[in-house]
N, C-alpha and C positions, 0 to 999 in steps of 0.2 A: 738726098744722098743718106747715106748711114757710112758710120765710122765704128772702129772699135779697135782700140789697142788688146796689143795677145798676151795674155798673160807671161812674165817672165820673161820679157822682151825689155830690153833699155830704150824708150825713145830715143830719139836720133837728136842734137844739136838743135836743128833747123825746124822742129815739130813744131812749135809754135806759131811757127809762120804758117806751115798748113792749117791750122785750127783758126787762125787769123784771116787766111785769104778766103777758106773755102767755106760755103753754108753748108754745114755735117751735122745729122742728129746723130748722139753717142747710141750705141744699144750692144748688143751682146753678139762676140765674133760669129755665132750660129745665125743670127738673124742678118747679120752684114753677105756672110756667104750666099744664103736666099737670094740676093740681087742679081740682076740679069749678068752684069757686066763687073769686076773687080780690078780692084788699084790695092796693087803691094806697094808699102814702102820701107827701105830698106834703112837700119842704122849703121854708123861707123862700124859695127864689129860684121857686116853684111848678113844679117838675120832679119828678117821682116817682120817688125814690130807692130806696123797700123793696117789696117783695112779698111778701103773704101769700096762702099758699091754703090753702083746706079743703075736705077730702072729703067732709064730712056738711054741712049745714043749716045743725044743732045747733053746729056748732063755729065757723061763720061766724058764727050770730049774737052765741054768745060771745063772740068777739074783737070786735063791733062793740060789746058792750056796753061792753067793758074801754076799747075806744077811746072810746068816747065819756064813760065817767068820767075819762079821762085831760084834756077840757075838749076835743079834738078835734072836727071837724065833720065830716058827711058830704055832698060836693057833689052827689052822686048820690041823695041821702034822698028826694026828691019828682019823681025821675023812672024812667021805665018803659028797661030795658035797660041795656046798658053803654056806659061809655066808657074810649076806651084800653086795650079788655081787659079792664079791670075793673068788677064787680060794686058797687064801692063804693070811694071815694075819700075818705080823709081828710087834713086838714089841721089846722092852726091858725086859730081863729076871727078876724077879720079885727078 
């Protein structure tokens, strides 16, 4: 899986836990967007600041499980399709 921070966006306080729990290769945003499945992560301001790209559905599901384990919520969990180019968007629970 690949990941990238988006320029000009502040990482969330919980970002270090994402890096610690997922095996991610850092790449450019353009390269991450080429992956088959995309996960966005929102910061406290509600902006997507990190993209995580997965080639295989299995890797995507493993990443989602880890993000849930960190106490994050997927705002697209109950919807069909994508939003803002992402298949899942995680943020802190309200």
